[in-house]
C-alpha positions as CSV (number, residue, x, y, z in Angstrom):
1,M,-1.4,-32.8,-8.9
2,S,1.2,-31.4,-6.0
3,K,0.4,-28.0,-5.1
4,V,2.3,-25.3,-4.3
5,R,1.6,-23.8,-0.8
6,I,2.6,-20.4,-0.2
7,L,1.9,-19.0,3.9
8,V,1.8,-15.0,3.6
9,L,2.6,-13.6,6.7
10,T,0.7,-9.8,8.1
11,S,-0.5,-7.4,10.2
12,S,-2.8,-4.9,10.5
13,T,-1.2,-2.3,11.5
14,G,-2.3,0.9,8.9
15,G,-3.2,-0.7,5.8
16,G,-0.9,-1.6,3.4
17,H,0.7,-4.5,4.1
18,D,-2.5,-6.6,4.4
19,A,-3.0,-4.7,1.4
20,R,0.2,-6.3,-0.3
21,A,-0.8,-9.5,1.3
22,E,-4.4,-9.6,-0.5
23,A,-2.2,-8.5,-3.7
24,F,-0.2,-11.3,-3.8
25,A,-2.8,-14.0,-3.1
26,E,-5.1,-12.6,-6.6
27,W,-2.5,-12.4,-8.8
28,C,-1.2,-16.1,-7.5
29,F,-4.8,-17.4,-8.6
30,Q,-5.3,-15.3,-11.5
31,L,-1.8,-16.7,-12.9
32,Y,-2.1,-20.6,-11.9
33,R,-6.2,-20.4,-10.4
34,H,-6.1,-23.2,-8.2
35,D,-2.2,-25.4,-8.8
36,V,-1.0,-22.1,-6.0
37,D,-2.2,-22.3,-2.7
38,V,-1.9,-19.1,-0.8
39,R,-3.1,-18.6,2.7
40,I,-2.5,-15.7,4.8
41,E,-2.3,-15.0,8.0
42,Q,-2.5,-12.5,10.7
43,M,0.3,-13.2,12.4
44,L,0.7,-11.3,15.4
45,E,-3.0,-10.4,16.0
46,K,-3.9,-13.8,15.9
47,S,-1.1,-15.3,17.9
48,S,-0.7,-13.3,21.2
49,V,-2.3,-10.8,23.3
50,V,0.8,-9.3,23.1
51,N,1.2,-8.8,20.0
52,R,-2.3,-7.8,19.1
53,T,-2.6,-5.6,22.2
54,G,1.1,-3.6,20.2
55,V,-1.6,-3.8,16.7
56,N,-4.2,-2.1,17.9
57,L,-2.0,0.4,20.2
58,Y,0.0,1.3,16.8
59,N,-3.6,2.3,14.9
60,R,-5.1,4.6,17.9
61,I,-2.0,6.2,18.3
62,Q,-1.5,6.7,14.0
63,R,-5.9,7.9,14.1
64,L,-4.9,10.5,17.5
65,A,-1.5,11.6,18.0
66,P,1.2,10.2,15.3
67,W,3.3,12.1,17.1
68,L,3.7,10.0,19.5
69,H,5.1,6.7,17.2
70,R,8.8,7.9,17.4
71,V,8.5,6.7,20.2
72,F,6.3,3.5,19.8
73,Y,8.5,2.4,17.1
74,A,12.0,3.0,19.7
75,V,10.1,0.7,21.5
76,I,9.4,-1.9,18.1
77,E,12.7,-1.9,17.0
78,V,13.9,-3.6,20.9
79,L,12.2,-7.8,18.9
80,S,15.1,-7.1,16.6
81,W,16.9,-8.1,20.0
82,L,14.5,-10.3,20.9
83,N,13.8,-12.3,18.0
84,R,17.3,-12.9,16.3
85,R,17.0,-16.8,16.6
86,K,13.7,-17.3,18.0
87,V,9.8,-16.7,17.9
88,T,9.5,-14.6,21.4
89,F,5.5,-13.6,21.2
90,G,2.8,-16.2,20.3
91,A,4.9,-19.0,18.9
92,G,3.0,-21.3,19.3
93,Y,0.2,-20.5,17.3
94,Y,2.3,-19.9,14.3
95,L,4.0,-23.4,15.5
96,N,1.0,-25.0,14.3
97,V,-0.3,-23.4,11.5
98,L,3.4,-24.3,10.1
99,Q,2.5,-28.5,11.6
100,D,-1.2,-28.0,9.7
101,Y,-0.6,-26.2,6.1
102,K,3.2,-27.2,6.0
103,P,4.6,-24.7,3.4
104,H,6.8,-24.6,0.6
105,L,7.7,-20.5,1.2
106,V,7.0,-18.8,3.6
107,F,6.4,-14.6,2.6
108,S,6.5,-11.5,4.5
109,V,4.8,-9.0,3.9
110,H,5.7,-6.9,7.3
111,D,8.6,-5.7,9.1
112,C,8.1,-8.0,13.0
113,L,7.4,-11.2,10.6
114,N,11.0,-12.0,9.8
115,R,13.3,-13.0,11.8
116,G,12.5,-15.9,14.3
117,Y,9.8,-16.7,12.3
118,F,11.8,-17.9,9.4
119,Q,14.4,-19.8,12.0
120,L,11.6,-21.3,13.5
121,A,10.1,-22.8,9.3
122,R,13.4,-24.0,9.2
123,E,13.5,-25.7,11.8
124,T,9.9,-26.9,11.8
125,L,9.9,-28.1,8.6
126,G,13.4,-28.8,7.8
127,A,15.8,-26.2,6.0
128,D,15.1,-27.9,2.3
129,R,11.8,-28.2,2.5
130,V,11.1,-24.8,3.5
131,R,12.1,-21.5,1.3
132,C,11.8,-17.7,3.0
133,A,11.3,-14.3,1.4
134,T,10.3,-10.9,2.2
135,Y,8.3,-7.8,-0.2
136,C,9.3,-4.9,1.8
137,G,7.3,-2.2,0.7
138,E,9.5,0.9,1.6
139,F,10.3,3.6,-1.1
140,S,14.0,4.6,0.6
141,G,15.7,3.6,4.1
142,G,17.7,5.5,7.3
143,W,15.3,6.6,10.7
144,G,12.2,4.9,10.3
145,Y,13.6,1.7,8.2
146,S,13.1,-0.8,10.2
147,R,15.8,-3.5,12.1
148,N,13.4,-6.1,12.1
149,W,12.6,-6.5,8.1
150,I,16.1,-7.3,7.7
151,E,16.9,-10.7,8.2
152,P,20.2,-12.6,6.4
153,T,19.3,-15.8,7.0
154,V,15.9,-14.9,4.2
155,D,16.5,-16.9,0.2
156,R,15.1,-14.0,-1.7
157,Y,14.1,-9.7,0.0
158,F,12.1,-8.1,-2.4
159,S,12.5,-4.0,-2.2
160,R,10.5,-1.7,-3.8
161,T,13.2,0.7,-5.1
162,P,17.1,1.2,-5.3
163,T,17.2,3.0,-3.2
164,A,15.8,1.0,-0.1
165,A,17.2,-2.6,-2.0
166,D,21.3,-0.7,-1.2
167,Y,19.8,0.7,1.8
168,A,18.7,-2.6,3.1
169,V,22.2,-4.6,1.1
170,K,24.2,-2.1,3.8
171,R,22.1,-3.5,6.5
172,G,23.0,-6.7,6.5
173,I,20.9,-8.4,3.7
174,P,23.1,-9.8,1.1
175,P,23.8,-8.5,-2.8
176,A,22.7,-12.0,-4.8
177,K,19.0,-12.2,-2.8
178,S,18.0,-9.3,-3.3
179,R,15.5,-7.8,-6.2
180,V,13.9,-4.6,-6.9
181,R,10.4,-4.9,-7.7
182,G,8.2,-1.9,-7.1
183,Y,4.5,-2.1,-7.4
184,L,2.3,-4.5,-6.3
185,M,-1.8,-4.0,-6.5
186,L,-4.2,-5.7,-7.2
187,P,-4.0,-7.7,-11.0
188,R,-7.6,-5.0,-11.6
189,S,-5.1,-2.2,-11.0
190,H,-3.2,-3.1,-14.5
191,L,-7.1,-3.6,-16.2
192,E,-9.0,-0.7,-14.4
193,V,-7.0,2.0,-16.7
194,L,-9.2,5.5,-17.1
195,S,-8.7,6.9,-21.2
196,P,-9.3,10.8,-21.4
197,V,-12.4,10.9,-21.9
198,D,-13.2,7.4,-19.2
199,R,-12.3,9.5,-17.1
200,R,-14.9,13.2,-18.0
201,V,-17.4,10.1,-18.2
202,Y,-16.0,8.5,-15.6
203,Q,-15.7,11.7,-12.7
204,A,-19.7,12.7,-14.5
205,K,-21.1,9.4,-14.3
206,R,-20.1,7.3,-11.2
207,L,-19.0,10.5,-9.4
208,G,-21.6,13.4,-10.6
209,L,-18.8,15.7,-10.8
210,N,-17.5,18.1,-13.6
211,P,-14.9,16.8,-15.8
212,D,-13.5,20.3,-16.0
213,K,-12.7,21.6,-12.8
214,F,-9.9,20.4,-10.2
215,T,-10.9,17.4,-8.7
216,V,-8.6,17.0,-5.4
217,F,-8.8,13.3,-3.2
218,L,-8.4,13.2,-0.2
219,A,-7.6,10.6,1.6
220,T,-7.5,7.6,4.2
221,G,-6.2,4.2,5.0
222,G,-8.9,1.3,6.0
223,N,-8.2,2.7,9.7
224,G,-10.2,6.5,9.1
225,A,-6.8,8.4,10.2
226,N,-7.9,12.1,8.3
227,N,-8.3,15.7,8.5
228,H,-11.4,16.5,5.6
229,L,-12.9,18.9,7.7
230,A,-9.9,21.0,8.5
231,L,-9.1,20.9,4.5
232,L,-12.3,21.5,2.8
233,P,-13.1,25.0,3.4
234,A,-9.7,25.9,1.3
235,L,-11.3,23.9,-1.2
236,V,-14.8,25.5,-0.5
237,Q,-12.9,29.0,-1.3
238,H,-12.7,27.9,-4.5
239,A,-15.2,26.1,-5.3
240,D,-15.7,28.1,-9.1
241,R,-12.8,26.1,-10.3
242,V,-12.1,22.8,-7.2
243,Q,-13.9,19.8,-6.7
244,A,-13.0,16.6,-4.1
245,I,-12.9,13.5,-4.0
246,V,-13.3,12.2,-0.6
247,I,-12.6,8.8,1.6
248,C,-12.8,7.7,5.1
249,G,-12.1,4.3,5.7
250,K,-13.8,2.2,8.0
251,N,-14.4,5.5,10.0
252,K,-18.1,6.0,10.4
253,E,-17.9,9.1,12.5
254,T,-16.1,10.9,9.8
255,Y,-17.9,9.7,7.4
256,N,-21.4,10.8,8.8
257,D,-20.4,14.8,9.8
258,L,-18.8,14.8,5.9
259,V,-22.4,13.7,5.3
260,H,-23.9,16.6,7.0
261,W,-20.9,19.5,6.0
262,R,-21.7,18.7,2.3
263,A,-25.2,19.4,2.8
264,T,-24.6,22.6,4.3
265,H,-22.7,23.2,1.0
266,P,-24.4,22.8,-1.7
267,E,-22.1,25.6,-3.7
268,F,-18.6,22.6,-3.5
269,D,-18.8,19.8,-6.1
270,C,-18.0,16.7,-4.1
271,H,-18.0,12.8,-3.9
272,I,-18.2,11.4,-0.9
273,E,-17.7,7.1,0.3
274,G,-16.9,4.9,3.4
275,Y,-14.5,2.3,3.3
276,S,-13.4,2.9,-0.8
277,E,-12.7,-0.4,-3.3
278,I,-12.1,1.5,-6.0
279,V,-8.9,4.1,-4.9
280,H,-7.5,3.0,-8.1
281,L,-10.5,5.0,-10.6
282,H,-10.4,7.3,-8.2
283,M,-6.5,8.2,-8.7
284,Q,-7.3,8.2,-11.8
285,A,-9.8,11.0,-11.5
286,S,-7.6,13.1,-9.5
287,D,-5.5,15.5,-10.3
288,A,-3.9,15.7,-6.7
289,I,-4.2,13.8,-3.4
290,V,-3.9,14.1,0.1
291,T,-2.7,11.8,2.1
292,R,0.0,10.1,4.7
293,G,3.2,8.3,3.4
294,G,1.6,5.2,3.2
295,T,3.5,3.2,1.2
296,T,0.9,1.1,-1.1
297,T,-1.4,4.4,-0.9
298,C,2.3,7.0,-2.6
299,A,2.7,3.9,-5.2
300,K,-0.2,3.8,-6.3
301,A,-0.6,7.5,-6.8
302,L,2.8,7.0,-8.9
303,H,1.6,4.8,-10.7
304,F,-1.4,6.5,-11.6
305,K,0.3,9.7,-12.5
306,C,-1.2,11.8,-9.5
307,P,1.2,14.1,-7.6
308,I,1.1,13.6,-3.4
309,I,-0.3,16.5,-1.1
310,F,2.1,14.8,2.3
311,N,-0.1,15.2,5.2
312,A,1.9,15.4,8.6
313,F,-0.5,16.8,10.6
314,G,0.3,15.6,13.9
315,G,4.2,14.8,12.9
316,I,5.1,12.5,10.7
317,M,5.1,8.7,11.5
318,P,9.5,7.2,11.0
319,Q,8.0,5.0,8.3
320,E,6.2,7.9,6.7
321,E,9.5,10.0,6.6
322,L,11.1,7.4,4.4
323,T,7.8,8.2,2.3
324,W,8.1,11.4,2.2
325,K,12.0,11.9,1.9
326,F,12.0,10.1,-1.2
327,F,9.4,12.0,-3.3
328,R,10.5,15.2,-1.6
329,N,14.2,14.2,-2.6
330,G,12.7,12.7,-5.9
331,A,10.1,15.1,-7.0
332,A,9.7,18.0,-4.8
333,C,6.7,17.1,-3.4
334,E,5.1,19.5,-1.3
335,K,3.8,19.0,2.9
336,I,1.4,20.5,4.6
337,E,1.4,20.6,8.0
338,D,-1.9,22.2,8.9
339,A,-4.8,24.1,7.6
340,G,-3.2,27.5,6.7
341,D,-0.9,25.6,4.7
342,F,-2.7,23.1,3.0
343,A,-5.2,26.5,2.3
344,Q,-1.6,29.1,0.6
345,L,-1.1,25.6,-1.4
346,I,-4.7,25.6,-3.2
347,D,-4.6,29.2,-3.2
348,R,-0.9,29.2,-5.0
349,W,-1.8,26.3,-7.0
350,M,-4.6,28.4,-8.1
351,A,-3.1,31.6,-9.0
352,H,-0.6,30.2,-11.0
353,P,-1.2,27.4,-13.0
354,A,1.6,26.5,-14.2
355,A,3.1,25.8,-10.3
356,Y,1.5,22.7,-10.6
357,D,2.1,21.8,-13.5
358,A,5.4,22.4,-12.4
359,V,4.7,19.9,-10.2
360,R,2.8,17.5,-11.5
361,A,6.3,17.3,-14.2
362,N,8.6,16.5,-11.7
363,F,6.1,13.5,-9.9
364,L,6.8,12.2,-13.0
365,K,10.0,12.1,-13.7
366,L,9.7,9.0,-10.5
367,R,7.9,6.8,-12.3
368,Y,8.8,3.3,-13.4
369,E,6.4,0.9,-15.7
370,E,8.1,-2.8,-15.0
371,D,6.3,-6.1,-15.2
372,P,3.4,-6.9,-12.4
373,T,3.5,-10.1,-13.2
374,L,7.2,-11.0,-12.7
375,L,7.5,-10.2,-8.6
376,I,4.4,-13.1,-9.0
377,E,6.4,-15.7,-10.8
378,E,9.8,-15.7,-8.4
379,V,8.2,-15.5,-5.6
380,V,6.4,-18.8,-7.1
381,G,9.3,-19.9,-8.5
382,L,11.6,-19.8,-5.2
383,A,8.3,-22.1,-3.9
384,N,8.2,-25.0,-6.5
385,E,12.0,-25.7,-5.2
386,V,10.9,-26.9,-3.4
387,V,7.6,-29.4,-5.0
388,G,9.1,-29.1,-8.5
389,A,4.8,-28.9,-9.1
390,K,4.0,-28.7,-13.2
391,L,2.7,-25.0,-13.1
392,K,0.3,-24.2,-15.7
393,R,0.7,-19.6,-16.1
394,Q,-1.8,-18.3,-17.3
395,V,-1.9,-15.4,-19.8
396,F,-2.6,-11.8,-18.1
397,P,-4.1,-9.8,-19.8
398,P,-6.7,-12.1,-19.6
399,V,-7.9,-12.3,-23.0
400,N,-11.9,-12.5,-24.0
401,G,-13.3,-13.7,-27.1
402,N,-12.0,-10.9,-29.6
403,G,-8.8,-11.0,-28.5
404,H,-8.9,-7.9,-25.7
405,G,-8.6,-7.9,-21.7
406,P,-11.4,-6.2,-20.3
407,K,-12.0,-2.5,-20.3
408,P,-14.1,-0.7,-17.4
409,V,-17.1,1.0,-17.8
410,P,-16.9,4.4,-16.7
411,G,-20.4,5.2,-16.5
412,G,-21.4,1.9,-15.1
413,G,-21.7,-1.3,-14.6
414,G,-18.3,-3.0,-15.8
415,P,-15.4,-3.7,-13.5
416,G,-14.8,-0.6,-10.2
417,A,-18.5,-0.6,-10.4
């Protein structure tokens, strides 16, 4: 039987692009099993030294000096000119992948992997033998919305919000090719949902926390950029009413420092993890999350009803500005630029709980529900225009013998453990 082959182009600049690539692959397997073959390529890192250096520099700046991204972003925008008709750096590696894999669809989830890449795919495989699609995770438009996202020859362009879709059309995406599809999370994020009772059990038995305390989630991306040690003193001041969930990404130094910090503050309830695979559960167990404006984290926070406090220490990156603008304009979300800002915010919320309640109510107004399989079906269907395979669609959510989908076991070894 013919298989649908989809090549996903991504890069580890931050963690959001890879997260969306992995979520797409998992959804394809969940819905179509072996009928759809997905190949993920870290195209920037693997294709050339120049691209790999750029990725490493991006992540280093994010950790150490976010304000420098304004300069870095302006330089990267030059790629929109260099790649307007061809791939300038790393074309040889990409060409080998195309010739070896012969995808029916090239699916880009990264801004720097659209222009030139779609043209080379059609030139190599034939315009009638491959389709091209983009999923852009930005929340809004303006400064920070890279021109590299905009390749008008794309067959389908998916935006996260109507605001971002309008901007993409304004910048050149044909309206007929534009779609709005918000969430792209792993299937487990839609299956592992905590009820109010589950939440209390999860906090107590899984995290060792007090279900009656206000819980703040100090988050970070995969590369571990954070300001946790600067923020924790503000929470300790309210240790009788406040506790924290803290994750460190792949930053071992921060994890080690925090483990020591926790040992010296026995009065404060705190759960600490390194790189976490259960962020979606931690969000459901939290009353607020402190994070930079990463699109994937912020989309999950919105889905799981966890109000965002935007971490603007060291400035806001241009791409993060788009996310901050969306939540500021739509929900009046809070932003902190130093530890003093955070302390004032927590003091205000603890002194006036109604202030937090108002923030949460505004935040929830931005939420929306959608069928998570719709995006996957549209992308796979686009690829299948080429091959015409007979695909057998699986049921989602999957059911067990009792006719029910899986449910997490908050305190034990079920999903999310």
